[in-house]
C-alpha atoms as an extended CHARMM CRD file, in Angstrom:
* protein
*
       164  EXT
         1         1  MET       CA           -113.6460000000       63.1600000000      -98.3830000000  PROA      1               0.0000000000
         2         2  ALA       CA           -115.3900000000       63.8590000000      -95.4220000000  PROA      2               0.0000000000
         3         3  ASN       CA           -112.1650000000       63.7670000000      -93.0720000000  PROA      3               0.0000000000
         4         4  ARG       CA           -110.4350000000       66.1430000000      -95.4940000000  PROA      4               0.0000000000
         5         5  ASN       CA           -110.3020000000       68.5910000000      -92.6510000000  PROA      5               0.0000000000
         6         6  SER       CA           -107.8390000000       66.6110000000      -90.5670000000  PROA      6               0.0000000000
         7         7  GLU       CA           -105.1830000000       66.7510000000      -93.2820000000  PROA      7               0.0000000000
         8         8  ALA       CA           -102.3190000000       69.4500000000      -92.6070000000  PROA      8               0.0000000000
         9         9  TYR       CA            -99.8470000000       70.6790000000      -95.0910000000  PROA      9               0.0000000000
        10        10  ASP       CA            -96.0510000000       72.2440000000      -94.3250000000  PROA      10              0.0000000000
        11        11  PHE       CA            -95.7370000000       75.1210000000      -96.7110000000  PROA      11              0.0000000000
        12        12  GLU       CA            -92.3720000000       76.0100000000      -95.3560000000  PROA      12              0.0000000000
        13        13  LEU       CA            -90.7910000000       73.1640000000      -96.8690000000  PROA      13              0.0000000000
        14        14  PHE       CA            -91.4170000000       74.7160000000     -100.2590000000  PROA      14              0.0000000000
        15        15  GLU       CA            -90.3840000000       78.2360000000      -99.1700000000  PROA      15              0.0000000000
        16        16  PRO       CA            -86.8160000000       79.3740000000     -100.3090000000  PROA      16              0.0000000000
        17        17  LYS       CA            -84.2260000000       78.7940000000      -97.3510000000  PROA      17              0.0000000000
        18        18  PRO       CA            -82.5320000000       81.7880000000      -96.0630000000  PROA      18              0.0000000000
        19        19  ARG       CA            -78.9380000000       81.7060000000      -97.0140000000  PROA      19              0.0000000000
        20        20  VAL       CA            -76.3360000000       81.4650000000      -94.1530000000  PROA      20              0.0000000000
        21        21  LYS       CA            -73.4150000000       83.9810000000      -94.5590000000  PROA      21              0.0000000000
        22        22  GLU       CA            -70.1290000000       82.2380000000      -95.5630000000  PROA      22              0.0000000000
        23        23  THR       CA            -67.1270000000       83.2760000000      -94.0390000000  PROA      23              0.0000000000
        24        24  PRO       CA            -64.4220000000       84.4770000000      -96.3330000000  PROA      24              0.0000000000
        25        25  LYS       CA            -61.8250000000       81.8200000000      -96.5860000000  PROA      25              0.0000000000
        26        26  LYS       CA            -58.3180000000       82.7370000000      -96.3260000000  PROA      26              0.0000000000
        27        27  SER       CA            -56.0430000000       82.6370000000      -99.3210000000  PROA      27              0.0000000000
        28        28  ASN       CA            -53.7460000000       79.6840000000     -100.0840000000  PROA      28              0.0000000000
        29        29  VAL       CA            -51.3400000000       81.3630000000     -102.1910000000  PROA      29              0.0000000000
        30        30  ILE       CA            -48.1040000000       81.9460000000     -100.5180000000  PROA      30              0.0000000000
        31        31  GLU       CA            -45.9770000000       84.7110000000     -101.6440000000  PROA      31              0.0000000000
        32        32  ILE       CA            -42.3570000000       84.0490000000     -102.8770000000  PROA      32              0.0000000000
        33        33  PRO       CA            -39.7100000000       86.3920000000     -103.2340000000  PROA      33              0.0000000000
        34        34  ARG       CA            -38.2310000000       86.3400000000     -106.8180000000  PROA      34              0.0000000000
        35        35  GLU       CA            -34.9480000000       85.3410000000     -105.9380000000  PROA      35              0.0000000000
        36        36  LYS       CA            -36.2440000000       82.2490000000     -104.5810000000  PROA      36              0.0000000000
        37        37  LEU       CA            -38.4300000000       81.5720000000     -107.4950000000  PROA      37              0.0000000000
        38        38  GLN       CA            -35.7020000000       81.7080000000     -109.8650000000  PROA      38              0.0000000000
        39        39  LYS       CA            -33.6600000000       79.2610000000     -107.5350000000  PROA      39              0.0000000000
        40        40  ASN       CA            -36.5040000000       76.9030000000     -107.5730000000  PROA      40              0.0000000000
        41        41  ARG       CA            -36.8300000000       77.1790000000     -111.2450000000  PROA      41              0.0000000000
        42        42  GLN       CA            -33.5520000000       76.3720000000     -112.2160000000  PROA      42              0.0000000000
        43        43  THR       CA            -33.1960000000       72.4590000000     -112.7970000000  PROA      43              0.0000000000
        44        44  ARG       CA            -31.0540000000       70.6750000000     -110.4160000000  PROA      44              0.0000000000
        45        45  ILE       CA            -29.0500000000       67.8080000000     -111.6620000000  PROA      45              0.0000000000
        46        46  GLY       CA            -29.0890000000       65.1180000000     -108.7160000000  PROA      46              0.0000000000
        47        47  LEU       CA            -27.1210000000       61.8990000000     -108.3280000000  PROA      47              0.0000000000
        48        48  GLY       CA            -30.3140000000       59.9970000000     -108.5690000000  PROA      48              0.0000000000
        49        49  ARG       CA            -30.4070000000       60.5990000000     -112.0020000000  PROA      49              0.0000000000
        50        50  ILE       CA            -27.1720000000       60.8830000000     -113.3610000000  PROA      50              0.0000000000
        51        51  ILE       CA            -25.9690000000       57.3640000000     -112.0090000000  PROA      51              0.0000000000
        52        52  PRO       CA            -28.7180000000       55.1550000000     -113.5710000000  PROA      52              0.0000000000
        53        53  ALA       CA            -28.4290000000       57.3260000000     -116.8260000000  PROA      53              0.0000000000
        54        54  VAL       CA            -24.4630000000       56.7130000000     -116.8260000000  PROA      54              0.0000000000
        55        55  LEU       CA            -25.1530000000       53.0100000000     -116.1050000000  PROA      55              0.0000000000
        56        56  SER       CA            -27.6360000000       52.5480000000     -118.8410000000  PROA      56              0.0000000000
        57        57  LEU       CA            -25.1890000000       54.0710000000     -121.2520000000  PROA      57              0.0000000000
        58        58  VAL       CA            -22.2310000000       52.0460000000     -120.0090000000  PROA      58              0.0000000000
        59        59  MET       CA            -24.3950000000       48.7640000000     -120.5510000000  PROA      59              0.0000000000
        60        60  LEU       CA            -25.7760000000       49.8270000000     -123.8020000000  PROA      60              0.0000000000
        61        61  ALA       CA            -22.0010000000       50.8600000000     -124.8670000000  PROA      61              0.0000000000
        62        62  GLY       CA            -20.9530000000       47.4410000000     -123.7030000000  PROA      62              0.0000000000
        63        63  ILE       CA            -24.1030000000       45.3540000000     -125.5970000000  PROA      63              0.0000000000
        64        64  LEU       CA            -23.0550000000       47.2370000000     -128.8510000000  PROA      64              0.0000000000
        65        65  GLY       CA            -19.1780000000       46.4040000000     -128.5680000000  PROA      65              0.0000000000
        66        66  ALA       CA            -20.0920000000       42.8050000000     -127.7730000000  PROA      66              0.0000000000
        67        67  PHE       CA            -22.0220000000       42.9700000000     -130.6740000000  PROA      67              0.0000000000
        68        68  ILE       CA            -19.5430000000       44.4530000000     -132.9480000000  PROA      68              0.0000000000
        69        69  PHE       CA            -16.7880000000       42.2030000000     -131.6230000000  PROA      69              0.0000000000
        70        70  GLY       CA            -18.9740000000       38.7180000000     -132.2360000000  PROA      70              0.0000000000
        71        71  GLN       CA            -19.7210000000       40.1280000000     -136.0070000000  PROA      71              0.0000000000
        72        72  ALA       CA            -16.1340000000       40.5900000000     -136.2460000000  PROA      72              0.0000000000
        73        73  GLN       CA            -15.1450000000       37.0110000000     -134.9930000000  PROA      73              0.0000000000
        74        74  LEU       CA            -17.7790000000       35.7550000000     -137.0870000000  PROA      74              0.0000000000
        75        75  THR       CA            -16.2910000000       37.3850000000     -140.2950000000  PROA      75              0.0000000000
        76        76  GLU       CA            -13.2040000000       36.1310000000     -139.6780000000  PROA      76              0.0000000000
        77        77  LEU       CA            -14.2730000000       32.3500000000     -138.8300000000  PROA      77              0.0000000000
        78        78  THR       CA            -16.1440000000       32.7050000000     -142.0770000000  PROA      78              0.0000000000
        79        79  THR       CA            -13.1130000000       33.7430000000     -143.8930000000  PROA      79              0.0000000000
        80        80  SER       CA            -10.7420000000       31.1420000000     -142.2420000000  PROA      80              0.0000000000
        81        81  ILE       CA            -13.4660000000       28.3990000000     -143.2380000000  PROA      81              0.0000000000
        82        82  ASP       CA            -13.6770000000       29.3860000000     -147.1300000000  PROA      82              0.0000000000
        83        83  LYS       CA             -9.7010000000       29.0850000000     -147.0700000000  PROA      83              0.0000000000
        84        84  ALA       CA             -9.8740000000       25.7580000000     -145.5270000000  PROA      84              0.0000000000
        85        85  GLN       CA            -12.6600000000       24.6220000000     -147.9750000000  PROA      85              0.0000000000
        86        86  LYS       CA            -10.5590000000       26.0000000000     -150.8100000000  PROA      86              0.0000000000
        87        87  THR       CA             -7.5400000000       24.1560000000     -149.8680000000  PROA      87              0.0000000000
        88        88  LEU       CA             -9.4860000000       21.1310000000     -148.9040000000  PROA      88              0.0000000000
        89        89  GLN       CA            -10.6450000000       21.1310000000     -152.6550000000  PROA      89              0.0000000000
        90        90  GLU       CA             -7.1770000000       21.7170000000     -153.8180000000  PROA      90              0.0000000000
        91        91  GLU       CA             -6.2830000000       18.7820000000     -152.0330000000  PROA      91              0.0000000000
        92        92  GLN       CA             -8.7980000000       16.5510000000     -153.1910000000  PROA      92              0.0000000000
        93        93  GLY       CA             -8.0670000000       17.1530000000     -156.8080000000  PROA      93              0.0000000000
        94        94  ILE       CA             -3.9330000000       16.5970000000     -156.1800000000  PROA      94              0.0000000000
        95        95  TYR       CA             -5.3640000000       13.2210000000     -154.4240000000  PROA      95              0.0000000000
        96        96  LYS       CA             -7.4970000000       12.0990000000     -157.5770000000  PROA      96              0.0000000000
        97        97  GLN       CA             -4.5690000000       13.0340000000     -160.0460000000  PROA      97              0.0000000000
        98        98  LEU       CA             -1.9000000000       11.0570000000     -157.7780000000  PROA      98              0.0000000000
        99        99  LYS       CA             -4.7320000000        7.9910000000     -157.6660000000  PROA      99              0.0000000000
       100       100  ILE       CA             -5.1140000000        7.7490000000     -161.3660000000  PROA      100             0.0000000000
       101       101  LYS       CA             -1.3370000000        7.6950000000     -161.8420000000  PROA      101             0.0000000000
       102       102  SER       CA             -0.9130000000        5.3150000000     -159.2540000000  PROA      102             0.0000000000
       103       103  ASP       CA             -3.9300000000        3.0840000000     -160.6780000000  PROA      103             0.0000000000
       104       104  SER       CA             -2.3580000000        3.4510000000     -164.2060000000  PROA      104             0.0000000000
       105       105  ARG       CA              1.3580000000        2.4320000000     -162.8700000000  PROA      105             0.0000000000
       106       106  PHE       CA              0.0930000000       -0.5940000000     -161.0920000000  PROA      106             0.0000000000
       107       107  SER       CA             -2.5860000000       -1.6950000000     -163.3090000000  PROA      107             0.0000000000
       108       108  LEU       CA             -2.2530000000       -5.5210000000     -164.7000000000  PROA      108             0.0000000000
       109       109  LYS       CA             -1.4760000000       -4.8380000000     -168.2170000000  PROA      109             0.0000000000
       110       110  THR       CA              1.7150000000       -2.4410000000     -166.6830000000  PROA      110             0.0000000000
       111       111  VAL       CA              2.8780000000       -5.2510000000     -164.5690000000  PROA      111             0.0000000000
       112       112  GLU       CA              3.0370000000       -7.8140000000     -167.3060000000  PROA      112             0.0000000000
       113       113  THR       CA              4.6180000000       -5.4870000000     -169.5480000000  PROA      113             0.0000000000
       114       114  TYR       CA              6.8610000000       -4.8180000000     -167.0060000000  PROA      114             0.0000000000
       115       115  ALA       CA              7.4890000000       -8.7380000000     -166.4060000000  PROA      115             0.0000000000
       116       116  SER       CA              7.8570000000       -9.4760000000     -169.8700000000  PROA      116             0.0000000000
       117       117  GLN       CA             10.5320000000       -6.6210000000     -171.0940000000  PROA      117             0.0000000000
       118       118  LYS       CA             12.4220000000       -5.9720000000     -168.0440000000  PROA      118             0.0000000000
       119       119  LEU       CA             12.4170000000       -9.2370000000     -166.2640000000  PROA      119             0.0000000000
       120       120  GLY       CA             12.1720000000      -11.7490000000     -168.9120000000  PROA      120             0.0000000000
       121       121  MET       CA              9.2480000000      -13.2830000000     -167.5440000000  PROA      121             0.0000000000
       122       122  ASP       CA              6.6520000000      -15.3480000000     -169.7840000000  PROA      122             0.0000000000
       123       123  LYS       CA              2.7370000000      -16.1000000000     -169.4280000000  PROA      123             0.0000000000
       124       124  THR       CA              2.6520000000      -19.4990000000     -167.6360000000  PROA      124             0.0000000000
       125       125  SER       CA              2.0170000000      -22.3320000000     -170.1100000000  PROA      125             0.0000000000
       126       126  GLN       CA              0.7210000000      -25.7660000000     -170.0270000000  PROA      126             0.0000000000
       127       127  SER       CA              4.2360000000      -27.2120000000     -169.4730000000  PROA      127             0.0000000000
       128       128  GLN       CA              4.9650000000      -25.4350000000     -166.0880000000  PROA      128             0.0000000000
       129       129  VAL       CA              1.8030000000      -26.3910000000     -164.7150000000  PROA      129             0.0000000000
       130       130  THR       CA              1.7150000000      -29.5530000000     -162.4460000000  PROA      130             0.0000000000
       131       131  THR       CA             -1.3040000000      -31.0320000000     -160.8510000000  PROA      131             0.0000000000
       132       132  VAL       CA             -1.5030000000      -32.7320000000     -157.6130000000  PROA      132             0.0000000000
       133       133  GLN       CA             -3.8920000000      -35.1550000000     -156.3270000000  PROA      133             0.0000000000
       134       134  LEU       CA             -4.6220000000      -35.6690000000     -152.6350000000  PROA      134             0.0000000000
       135       135  SER       CA             -6.3470000000      -38.8450000000     -151.2460000000  PROA      135             0.0000000000
       136       136  LYS       CA             -9.7910000000      -38.3920000000     -150.4990000000  PROA      136             0.0000000000
       137       137  GLY       CA             -9.8300000000      -38.7990000000     -146.6450000000  PROA      137             0.0000000000
       138       138  ASP       CA             -7.7480000000      -35.7300000000     -146.2720000000  PROA      138             0.0000000000
       139       139  LYS       CA             -9.8610000000      -33.1590000000     -144.7480000000  PROA      139             0.0000000000
       140       140  ALA       CA             -9.0500000000      -29.5170000000     -143.3630000000  PROA      140             0.0000000000
       141       141  GLN       CA            -10.1330000000      -28.3100000000     -140.2140000000  PROA      141             0.0000000000
       142       142  VAL       CA             -9.4550000000      -24.8360000000     -138.5530000000  PROA      142             0.0000000000
       143       143  VAL       CA             -8.8220000000      -24.9650000000     -134.8150000000  PROA      143             0.0000000000
       144       144  GLN       CA             -9.4790000000      -22.2040000000     -132.5430000000  PROA      144             0.0000000000
       145       145  SER       CA             -8.4090000000      -21.6150000000     -129.3450000000  PROA      145             0.0000000000
       146       146  GLU       CA            -11.4380000000      -20.8970000000     -127.0470000000  PROA      146             0.0000000000
       147       147  GLU       CA            -10.8650000000      -17.7920000000     -125.0890000000  PROA      147             0.0000000000
       148       148  SER       CA            -13.0190000000      -17.5060000000     -122.0190000000  PROA      148             0.0000000000
       149       149  GLY       CA            -15.1600000000      -14.4130000000     -123.0950000000  PROA      149             0.0000000000
       150       150  SER       CA            -18.5020000000      -13.3790000000     -122.0310000000  PROA      150             0.0000000000
       151       151  TRP       CA            -21.5700000000      -14.8560000000     -122.3570000000  PROA      151             0.0000000000
       152       152  LEU       CA            -22.6770000000      -12.4970000000     -125.1920000000  PROA      152             0.0000000000
       153       153  GLU       CA            -19.3140000000      -13.1470000000     -127.1150000000  PROA      153             0.0000000000
       154       154  ARG       CA            -20.1030000000      -16.6930000000     -126.9820000000  PROA      154             0.0000000000
       155       155  PHE       CA            -23.5330000000      -16.4560000000     -128.0850000000  PROA      155             0.0000000000
       156       156  LEU       CA            -22.4960000000      -14.4220000000     -131.0840000000  PROA      156             0.0000000000
       157       157  GLN       CA            -20.0970000000      -16.8560000000     -132.1470000000  PROA      157             0.0000000000
       158       158  THR       CA            -22.8370000000      -19.6070000000     -131.7320000000  PROA      158             0.0000000000
       159       159  VAL       CA            -25.0340000000      -17.4960000000     -134.1320000000  PROA      159             0.0000000000
       160       160  LYS       CA            -21.9670000000      -17.1640000000     -136.5970000000  PROA      160             0.0000000000
       161       161  SER       CA            -21.1710000000      -20.6810000000     -136.8180000000  PROA      161             0.0000000000
       162       162  TYR       CA            -25.0850000000      -21.6920000000     -137.2560000000  PROA      162             0.0000000000
       163       163  LEU       CA            -25.0650000000      -19.1470000000     -140.0540000000  PROA      163             0.0000000000
       164       164  SER       CA            -21.9240000000      -19.7140000000     -142.0420000000  PROA      164             0.0000000000
């Protein structure tokens, strides 16, 4: 504490600083006459706004038109399919009826009745049957002409002959 006399304090740092006079600023407000002000307030419709709006409306109308047209086509096709299915069912019913009629006309019993009544035919009897005996050495053999086919066809024929 002996050296305390050599320390110095600057009290000017703690004193309030004098204010510097500010120069008055110029006003940034611009005075516009009322006529120009009214003219500036009016909304101007420019081509930059009209063209995109018109194009977007045209595109929207086109999309809606295509959707409606597609729905109309879908409805027409559905109606056509329903009519075709109804016609198919009717024709299948007619086919079944005709099939039953033809089966009944050409059944074995109907043919036998027709042959005996209209044609005067009888069933085969034992007196009409003649037996024929062949010698035991006779054989039947099927001869096929060999066609020059591809190797795959020849292979398949060989496999078939082994399996039969």
